[in-house]
N, C-alpha and C positions, 0 to 999 in steps of 0.2 A: 578788211575788204568785205563788202556786202555781197553775199553769194548770189542773191536774186538779181541784183542790178548788174553784176558782172556777167551772169549767164545771159541776160537779155542783151547786154552790150556786145558779147561775142557771137551769139547765134542769131540775134534779131528775132527771137521767138519768145513771146510772153509766157510766163508760167501761170497756169490757172488750176483751179480745183485743188488747191493745197490743203483744204480742210477734209478732203475725201480720204477714207481709210485705205484705199488701194493706191494712193500716190506715195512714192518713197519720200522720206524727209531728210535724207542725208546723202552725201556723195563720198566717193573713195578718195584716197590721197592722190592718186594719179590724175583724176579729173580736177581736183583742186589745184594742183600744180600747173595743169594745162591752162586753166582759166587765169591764173596769176601771170604766167609767162606766155600769154597768147601770141604776142607779136614776135617773140624770140624762138618759137618752136620751129624746128627745121624738119623733123621726122614726121611721118604720117600719124595723125591723131584723129579723134572723133570730130568730124566736121558737121555731122548731122546727128543730134542726140536722139536717144531712145524716146519715142513718143508713147505716152501711156493714156489709154482710154478706159472708160468704165466697162468692166466685164459684163456681158449680157447673160452668160451661163457659167456658173462657177465650176461645174464639172468638166466642161470642154473649153472654156475660154479663160481659165485662170493660169497665168504664166508660171507662177511658183509651183502650183500643184502638178503642172504638166512636165516639169523638168525633173528627171530622175537622177539624183546625186548620191544614190546608195553606193558605198564603197569608195567614194572619191575622197582624195586628200590633197595635200599641197603638191605632191609630186606628179600626180596624174590628173590634175584639175583641167589640163588642156584637152583631155579626152571627153569632157562633158558635152553632151548633145543638147543644145537648147531648142525647145519647141517653138514653132511659129504659130501664134494665136492671133486672132483678129484684134484683140484689145491692145496689142503691143506692136509698134513699128520698130524694127531693129535699127541700131545705130549704124552709121556709115563712116568709114575712115578715108582720109585723104590729106592733101596738102592744104594748110589753112591760108587764108588771105589776111593781110594786115587790116586792122580795124579802120585805118584811115582810107582803105581802098574798097571796103565792103559796100556794094550798092544797096540802096534801100529796097526792101521787098514788102510783100503784102502783110507779113507778120509784124513789121516794125510798129511799135506803139509809142504814143506820146507820153509826156510826163504825167498828164492827168490820168491816163490809163495805168501807168506804173503805180501811182498812188492808190488807185482803186484795187490793183492786184495785191499790193502790200496789205491793204485793209482786210483782204479775204483770208489772210493767214490765221490759222488756229492759234489761240492764246498759248497752248501748250507746245507749239512747234518750236524746235530749237534748231537754228541754222548752224550746222556743224562747220561751215566754212568761215563764218565771221569769228573774229577773235574777241575775247572778252577783255574789258578794261581791267587793269590791275586793281585789286582791292587793297586800299591803303590801311595802315595800322593806326588805330587810335590808342589812347593811353591804356585803356582796359585790355585790349587785345594784345598790346605789346607786353604788358605786365604778365598776362597769361602765358605768352610765349617764353618769356624769361624764366618764369616759375617752372614750366614744363621742362626746359633745358637745364634747370638747376645751375644757373650761372652765378658766379660771384659778383660783387659790386663792380669790380673793374671790367670783367667780361661783359656784364650787362650794359654798362655804359659804352663799351666798344661796339657791341652789336647795334645799339640804338644809334650811335654815331654813323656807322656804315649805312644803315637803312635811311638815315636822313640825307646822306650824301647822294643817294640814288633816288631821292624824292619818293620814298615809300612810306612816309609818315604824314598823317593829316596835320594841318595847322593847329598849333596849340599843344602838340604832344611834346613833353619835356624829356630830354635825354640825361639831364643831370639830377633827376629826382632819385636815382639809385645810389647816389653818394650818401644820402641821409636816410636811407630806408630802415636802418637799424636804430635810429634815434628814438623812435616810439617805444621800443622795448628795452632800452638801456636801463631804465629806472627799475626794472624787475630783476636785474642781475647785479651781483656783487662779486668781488674778488678778495680772497683772503688765503694767505699761506699757499700760494700756487694752485688754488682751487677756484674756479669760476662756477657759481651756483645761482639758482633762482631763489630770490628772497620772498617772492609773493606769487606762488604757483596759481592760486585761485584767480588773482587779478590778471595774470598773464593769459590764462585760458579764456577768461571772460572778455578779454580784448577782442577776440575773434567773434564770439557770440555771447550775448548776455545770459547769465544764469545757466550756462551749459556744464559747469563743473560740479561733479559729484564724486567724492573719493572712491565710492564703490564701483564706479564705471572705469577706473584706471588701474593699471598694473605698473609696478616699479621694476624695471629691468636694469640689472647691474652687470657690468662686464669689465674686464681689464686685460691688458696685454703688457708687453715689455715697454711700450711707448706711452700708454695712456690708461686712465681710469675714468669711466663714464657711468652716468646714471640717466636713464631715459624713461619717460612715461609713455605707456602704450594703452590705447583705448580698447576696451572690450568690444569686439565686433568690428574693429578697424573703421569705425565711422569717421573718426578724426585722425589726422596725421600724428606720428610720434613726435614728442616734445622733449628735447634734451634739457635737463635741469641741473646737471652737474658734469664737470669735465676738468681733468687735470693731466698734464703731461709729465709730472714729476712724482706724483704719489703712486704707490704700488698696491697690490692686493694683499693687504695686511689688516689685522684686527683694528689697529689704531687708525689707519687711514679711512677704512669703511665707517668706523664709528664717527669720525669727524665729518664725513659726507652726510651721513644720516642726521646728524645734529643740525647741520646747516640747512638742509632742505626740510627740516621740521617733520621728520617721519613719525614721531610720536603723536603729532596732531592729526595727520592724514591717515596713518595706519593702512597703507595700501597692501594688497597682496604682492608678493615678491616672486619673480621668476629669474633664474640665473641661467647662463649659457652652459655651465658645467658644474660638477659637484664640488669642485674645489672652492668656488665662490660661495656655495651654499654652506659648506662646512665652516668657512670663515664667519659668515653671518650668524651661525648658531654657536660659534666659539669652540669648535672641535679642533683637536690637535691635527695639524697637517702632516703629511708624509705617510709612510707605511705603518699605520697604527693597528692596534688590536681591534678596536671598535670604531670603524670609520663612518658607519651609517648613522644618520640623524633620525631615522625612523625606528630602528630596532637595535638590539644588542647583538648584532651579528659578529661572530668571532672569526676574524681572518686567520688566526693561528690554528684553529681546530680543523685542519684539512680533512681528517677522516670523517667529519660530520657534514661536509659541504654537499655530498651527493646522497646523503641519507636523511638529514634533518631538513624539513621544508619550512617549519614555522619557528621563528626565533622570538624571544620575549620583546615586547614593545618597549621603547625607551621612554620612561616616565621621569626618571631621576636625572636632573640637570645640575647636580651638585658639582661645584668646581673641585677638580682633583679626582673625580671618579669617572670611569669609562671614557677616558680621553677628553674630558671637558676641562679646558684650560682657562676660560673666561666666562663671565656672565653673558648669556645670549643677547645679541643685539636686537633680535626680532622674535616674535612669537612663532614657534615652529608650525603652528596651525595656519599661518598666513603665507606659507611657502608653497609654491606650485612647482611640480616637477617639469623639467624641460620637455615640451611635446616632441621636439625633433628626436631626442634620445629614445623616447617611447616608441616612435615610429620605426626607428632603426633597430629596435630590439636590444638596446644597450643596457637597459635597466629592467629586465624581465622579472627580477626578483621583487619589484615593487608594484607590478601591475597584474 
C-alpha cells in the first residue's frame, strides 16, 4: 500500500511540503490500520487529520517544545496536556464515511497534481506505511547464509529447496550444487588405517587464497577424547578459520597413534608450534611416562615425591637430558620441546602457576 495515495484517497487532502524539516515523515500503527481498513471501521476514528504549517516563531509556535512530557510514561500518558499553537490544527474524531460515498471537496486533487506531489518528496524520505518487496537470494548470498548456519550438505539442500518452493531464489540459483561442494577438496585428503588426513596442506590453504600459507603463521592443535583423535591448524591472530587436517574415531591418545598422525601430516617438514588442550597430550608428544610419576613436568625436574620441598623450594633444575630411561622418559620425543606452547586457558585459570 502506498501511504501517500491512501491518505489522499481517504481524506481528500493532498500532502504538501514533505521536504520541510518540520513535517513528520511517519505514522503510527493505529493510523496505518485505519487507512488500510477505512471502509470497515465502525468506531470513531480520526476523520480530519492534524494539519501542520510552518512555524513562525520557534519559541512560541513550536508544537514539540510547547508540550511538557516530563515524568510521563506508558501508564500516565493519557494525562499529557498538548498545547495549542497556530502552526498545528488538531485532529478531529468521528464516524467515517465510505470512500464510495465521500463527496468531492475543494481539497481533492487530480492525478497530475498527485504526480507533482510525489515528485516533491525528499530522496531520503522513507514511507513507513509502504511495504518493501522481498529481497531474493542469489547464489552468493545463499552460500553465505548456509555457511553462517554451518549446515551439512543434506541440510543445505533442504533449506535451498524450501526457499525455492516459496519463490525466494533468483532465477539461475542452483540448489543441487551443495551435493558436490566437497569434490574440490577431496584430492587433498587421504585415508589410511582409520585415519583421515590432509596430504597437501599448503595446496589446501592456497585454494582459498594464493600464496597465503606460511608455516610460521600457523599452530598445530592436537586433542583427543574417548571417541576421536584430531589435529587442527590454527592461524596466528585468527585471520583465517581453523582447518582440520587429521581425524580418527578409532585411534587413541597414545605415543604410537600420535607418531602415526604426525608422520602423515608431514610435521617434520612444516615444523609448526604445537599447543595442546591439557598436559597429558603434551607429555605424550614429548614421550614422558603417563600416570602418577616422579618427574611429570616436561620443563623441569620437579619431584612429585618430595612433598616436604613443595612449599619451600621455588626453583627446580631445568630438564635438559631427554635420554630414554631417565627421569620418566620412555620414548624418543616426537617434537622439539621448544616448539610447544602452554595452554592459554590454563594460564588464565591459574592452573599452572608454577610455569608463569
